[in-house]
C-alpha positions in Angstrom: 163.2 -39.3 224.9 162.7 -35.7 225.7 162.8 -36.5 229.4 166.1 -38.2 229.1 167.7 -35.3 227.3 166.3 -32.9 229.9 167.7 -34.9 232.8 171.1 -35.2 231.0 171.2 -31.5 230.6 170.4 -30.8 234.2 173.1 -33.3 235.2 175.7 -31.5 233.1 174.7 -28.1 234.5 174.7 -29.3 238.0 178.1 -30.9 237.6 179.6 -27.6 236.3 178.2 -25.6 239.1 179.7 -27.9 241.6 183.3 -27.7 240.4 186.0 -27.6 243.1 186.6 -24.2 244.7 190.3 -24.1 243.7 189.5 -24.6 240.0 187.2 -21.5 240.1 189.9 -19.4 241.7 192.4 -20.4 239.0 190.0 -19.4 236.3 189.4 -16.0 237.9 193.2 -15.5 238.3 193.7 -16.4 234.6 191.1 -13.9 233.5 192.6 -11.1 235.7 196.1 -11.7 234.3 194.8 -11.5 230.8 193.1 -8.2 231.6 196.3 -6.8 233.1 198.3 -7.8 230.0 195.8 -6.2 227.7 195.8 -3.0 229.8 199.6 -2.8 229.8 199.7 -3.4 226.0 197.1 -0.6 225.5 199.3 1.8 227.6 202.4 1.0 225.5 200.6 1.4 222.2 199.2 4.7 223.5 202.6 6.0 224.4 204.0 5.0 221.0 201.2 6.8 219.3 201.9 9.9 221.4 205.6 9.8 220.5 204.8 9.4 216.8 202.3 12.2 216.9 204.5 14.6 218.9 205.1 17.7 216.8 208.7 18.5 215.7 210.5 21.1 217.8 211.2 24.3 215.8 214.3 26.3 216.7 214.1 30.0 215.8 217.2 32.2 215.5 218.5 35.2 213.6 220.4 38.4 213.6 219.5 42.1 213.6 222.2 44.3 212.3 222.5 48.1 212.1 225.5 49.5 210.1 225.9 53.3 210.2 228.6 54.3 207.7 230.0 57.2 205.7 231.2 56.8 202.1 234.0 59.3 201.3 234.6 59.4 197.6 236.6 62.1 195.7 236.0 64.6 198.5 232.3 64.0 198.8 230.7 62.6 201.9 227.6 60.4 201.8 226.2 59.1 205.1 224.2 55.9 205.3 222.6 53.7 207.9 221.8 50.2 206.7 219.5 48.0 208.7 218.8 44.4 208.0 217.5 41.3 209.8 217.9 37.6 209.1 215.3 35.3 210.6 215.8 31.6 210.5 213.8 28.5 211.4 215.2 25.0 211.9 213.6 21.7 212.8 214.5 18.0 212.7 212.1 15.3 211.5 213.1 11.9 212.9 213.4 8.9 210.5 212.3 10.9 207.4 214.4 8.7 205.0 215.3 5.1 205.7 215.5 5.6 209.5 217.6 8.8 209.0 216.6 12.2 210.3 215.9 15.1 208.1 216.7 18.7 208.9 214.5 21.5 207.6 215.9 25.0 207.4 214.3 28.3 206.3 215.9 31.7 206.4 214.5 35.2 205.4 216.3 38.5 204.9 214.5 41.7 205.8 215.9 45.2 204.9 214.5 48.5 203.8 214.1 47.6 200.2 212.9 44.0 200.1 212.0 40.8 201.9 214.0 38.1 200.4 214.1 34.3 200.8 217.7 33.3 201.7 217.2 29.5 202.2 214.4 26.9 202.2 215.9 23.5 202.1 215.7 20.0 203.5 218.9 17.9 204.4 218.0 14.3 204.2 220.1 11.6 205.8 223.1 14.0 206.1 224.0 13.6 202.4 221.1 14.8 200.3 220.1 18.5 200.1 217.1 19.6 198.2 215.6 23.1 198.1 216.7 26.7 197.8 220.0 28.0 199.2 223.6 28.7 198.6 225.3 27.2 195.5 227.8 24.4 195.7 230.2 27.0 194.2 230.3 28.8 197.5 232.6 28.2 200.5 230.5 28.2 203.7 233.1 29.9 205.8 234.0 32.6 203.3 234.1 36.3 204.3 231.3 38.0 202.4 233.3 41.3 202.5 235.9 39.9 200.1 235.5 40.8 196.4 236.2 37.2 195.3 233.5 35.5 197.5 230.8 33.6 195.5 227.3 34.7 196.5 224.5 33.0 194.7 221.2 31.4 195.9 219.7 28.8 193.7 217.4 25.8 193.6 219.5 22.8 194.2 219.6 19.0 194.4 223.0 18.2 196.1 224.6 14.9 197.1 227.5 15.1 199.5 229.2 12.1 201.1 232.0 11.8 203.7 234.7 9.2 203.9 237.9 8.4 205.9 236.4 9.1 209.3 234.4 12.0 207.9 237.6 14.0 207.2 237.0 14.2 203.4 233.9 15.3 201.6 232.9 14.8 198.0 229.7 16.4 196.5 228.0 17.1 193.3 224.9 19.1 192.5 222.3 20.1 189.9 221.2 23.7 190.3 219.1 26.3 188.6 221.5 28.7 186.9 221.9 32.4 187.8 220.1 34.1 185.0 222.6 34.9 182.3 222.3 38.6 181.4 224.0 39.7 178.2 225.4 43.1 177.8 226.9 45.3 175.1 230.1 47.3 175.2 230.3 50.4 173.0 233.9 50.6 171.8 233.1 53.6 169.7 231.8 55.7 172.6 233.3 59.1 172.9 232.8 61.1 176.1 230.7 64.2 175.5 232.5 67.4 175.4 231.8 70.1 178.0 228.9 72.4 177.1 226.9 69.8 175.2 223.2 69.5 175.7 222.7 68.0 179.2 220.1 65.6 177.9 222.5 64.2 175.3 225.1 63.9 177.9 222.8 62.0 180.2 221.8 59.6 177.4 225.4 59.0 176.3 226.8 58.5 179.8 225.4 54.9 179.8 228.1 53.3 177.8 227.4 49.7 178.7 223.9 48.4 178.4 222.5 45.1 179.9 219.9 43.6 177.6 216.4 43.9 178.9 215.0 40.3 179.0 211.5 41.7 178.6 212.3 43.3 175.3 211.1 41.1 172.6 213.0 43.0 169.9 216.5 42.6 171.4 219.2 41.2 169.2 220.3 38.3 171.5 217.8 36.2 173.4 219.3 33.9 176.1 217.5 30.9 177.5 218.4 29.9 181.1 216.7 26.6 181.2 219.6 24.2 181.5 220.7 23.2 185.0 224.2 24.0 186.1 226.5 21.1 187.2 228.8 21.6 190.2 231.4 19.5 192.0 233.2 20.0 195.3 236.0 18.2 197.1 237.0 19.1 200.7 239.0 18.1 203.7 237.8 18.9 207.2 239.6 18.4 210.5 239.6 20.1 213.8 242.0 22.8 212.7 241.7 22.8 208.9 238.8 23.2 206.5 239.5 23.3 202.7 237.1 23.0 199.8 237.7 23.2 196.1 234.6 23.6 193.9 233.8 24.0 190.3 230.7 25.0 188.3 229.6 24.9 184.7 226.7 26.7 183.1 225.4 26.0 179.6 223.0 28.5 178.1 221.2 28.6 174.7 220.7 31.8 172.7 219.4 33.0 169.4 220.6 35.9 167.4 218.8 38.1 164.8 219.1 41.6 163.5 215.8 41.3 161.8 213.0 42.1 164.3 210.4 40.5 162.0 211.8 37.0 162.4 210.4 34.8 165.0 212.8 33.4 167.6 211.3 29.9 167.0 212.6 29.9 163.5 216.2 31.0 164.3 219.1 28.5 164.8 219.9 27.9 168.5 223.5 28.5 169.6 225.2 27.2 172.7 227.4 29.2 175.1 229.4 27.7 178.0 230.6 29.5 181.1 232.5 28.0 184.0 234.6 28.7 187.1 236.6 27.3 190.0 236.7 28.4 193.6 239.1 27.5 196.4 238.3 28.3 200.1 240.2 27.4 203.2 240.2 28.1 206.9 243.0 27.3 209.3 243.0 27.7 213.1 246.6 28.7 213.6 246.0 28.9 217.4 242.6 27.4 218.3 240.3 30.0 219.8 242.9 32.7 219.3 244.2 33.1 215.7 242.3 32.0 212.6 243.4 32.4 209.0 241.0 32.2 206.1 241.9 32.3 202.4 239.9 32.6 199.2 240.7 32.3 195.5 238.6 32.1 192.3 238.8 32.0 188.5 235.7 32.6 186.4 235.2 32.4 182.7 231.8 34.0 182.2 230.7 33.4 185.8 231.3 36.9 187.0 227.6 37.2 188.1 228.4 34.5 190.8 231.2 36.6 192.3 230.4 39.5 194.8 232.9 41.9 193.3 231.6 41.7 189.7 228.0 40.8 190.6 227.6 44.0 192.6 228.7 46.0 189.5 226.0 44.3 187.4 223.4 45.0 190.0 224.3 48.7 190.1 221.3 50.4 188.4 223.3 53.5 187.4 226.4 51.8 186.1 224.7 49.1 184.0 227.9 47.2 183.3 227.6 43.5 182.6 229.9 41.1 184.5 229.8 37.7 182.7 229.1 37.7 179.0 228.9 40.5 176.4 229.0 41.5 172.7 230.3 44.5 171.0 228.7 44.4 167.6 225.0 43.5 167.1 225.7 42.3 163.6 228.0 39.6 164.9 226.4 36.6 166.5 229.2 35.6 168.8 229.4 36.3 172.5 232.5 36.9 174.7 233.1 35.7 178.2 234.6 38.1 180.8 237.5 36.2 182.5 238.4 37.2 186.0 240.9 36.0 188.6 241.2 37.0 192.3 242.3 36.1 195.8 241.6 37.3 199.3 242.4 36.5 203.0 241.1 37.3 206.5 243.1 37.2 209.7 241.2 37.1 213.0 242.8 37.6 216.4 240.9 37.1 219.6 242.8 39.1 222.1 240.4 38.3 224.9 237.0 36.7 225.2 235.4 40.1 224.5 237.8 41.8 222.0 238.5 40.6 218.5 240.6 42.2 215.8 240.3 41.2 212.1 241.9 42.4 208.9 240.5 41.3 205.5 241.7 42.1 202.0 241.2 41.0 198.5 242.0 41.6 194.8 239.9 40.9 191.8 241.0 41.6 188.2 239.8 40.8 184.7 242.2 39.4 182.2 243.3 41.3 179.1 240.5 41.8 176.6 241.0 43.9 173.5 237.3 44.2 172.9 236.6 46.2 176.0 236.3 50.0 176.0 238.4 52.2 178.2 235.5 52.8 180.7 235.1 49.1 181.5 236.2 47.5 184.8 239.8 46.3 184.9 240.6 45.5 188.5 239.8 46.4 192.1 241.2 45.7 195.6 239.9 46.4 199.1 241.3 46.3 202.7 239.1 46.2 205.8 240.4 46.4 209.4 237.8 45.9 212.0 237.6 45.8 215.8 234.8 44.0 217.6 233.6 44.0 221.2 231.4 41.2 222.3 229.3 42.3 225.3 227.8 38.8 225.5 226.8 36.0 223.2 223.9 38.0 221.9 225.1 41.6 221.5 228.3 42.9 219.9 229.7 46.3 218.7 232.2 46.8 215.8 234.0 49.6 214.2 236.2 49.7 211.2 237.4 51.4 208.0 237.0 50.0 204.5 239.3 51.0 201.7 238.6 50.2 198.1 240.1 51.3 194.8 238.9 50.4 191.3 240.7 50.9 188.0 239.3 51.0 184.5 240.9 49.7 181.4 242.2 53.2 180.7 243.6 54.8 183.8 242.7 58.3 182.9 240.3 60.1 182.9 237.8 57.3 183.8 239.6 55.8 186.8 238.6 56.9 190.2 240.4 57.5 193.5 240.4 55.5 196.7 237.0 55.0 198.4 237.0 55.5 202.2 234.2 54.1 204.3 234.3 54.3 208.1 231.6 52.2 209.6 230.1 50.8 212.7 228.1 47.6 213.4 225.6 46.9 216.1 224.6 43.2 216.0 222.1 41.4 218.1 221.9 37.6 217.7 219.3 35.3 219.1 
């Protein structure tokens, strides 16, 4: 039995080894083709992996600006030379959200006093923005030299969509609020007479005080923990860009004239501030004449506007720009209402030479609670001539005029400010 099995096995082996020559060749060709297919597939997979693992391209750009100027005020000359640099990074991440690309943008501001984050945000699928940057209340093409331009950087979650062939835009956003700083006007303030003690004069010269948020004994304590809500509606074409935006801020505060009471035991009060901003740019003659306009109304949002926000940031002046109180015994707050408009005309005479004229007006509405030393209105006018040596380097020169009036014209009102200036700008 064993012999039979052995003979059968030898017969099978012998039969296999004696297959026809053409059958062996077909088998070899089949194996070779399979190897080639596998090799090609490996190369394709390797290329896809290399593409997926390829690092995102980072674009770096920015501006370096030097602005020598002289402030001439009431016959006194004060020279300055401001230097600042803005450095930005931008990259695109493919298919970051539902096969849509994401754009990451970071910008830093460097000057003599500080290093400040200007923007750090991600734009997903062209309609979602998340991160830190300009408020929805701003107009992206606004002239920052105008008194009515909103300037506020906030944490933001913004949704913006386009329709009708991307000519109309609608957006809404939740943002961290600009910290509401309360202030006090002293209506009973009397200017010190000549010959008084210099120290007393120095102390009484600060009429308007902004509450120190670190002072636990202050009468009013505001809480800035409610997100602001903003809306915007715009129209964009090749010649026209118009955006109307609105913003509302709700803040909570407590009031107590008794320093022994805990703020947790006090009733919480609500205070609402809001504003509207309209910005537009029209190319009257493309690449030659451009007209830009700006208008705003704020009811307690003065800290979002450049003309009033700069006053509040003035360490010597210490005048609030949004919300105030006049009597510590009264638990109510008063909004500062302001209305303003501005415009910029730019004329490109040649490829190298550009002439621009900008002007704006910003005034607060009538308020019987304000003292005579408080801000009433201001206007400015800025003609400027620019020479573009190339796309990277430009030189500018101009003269800025500004006048501000107080609630009482005399003696607290000041004359016209003159500020001749130059600008050397290098962009990369």
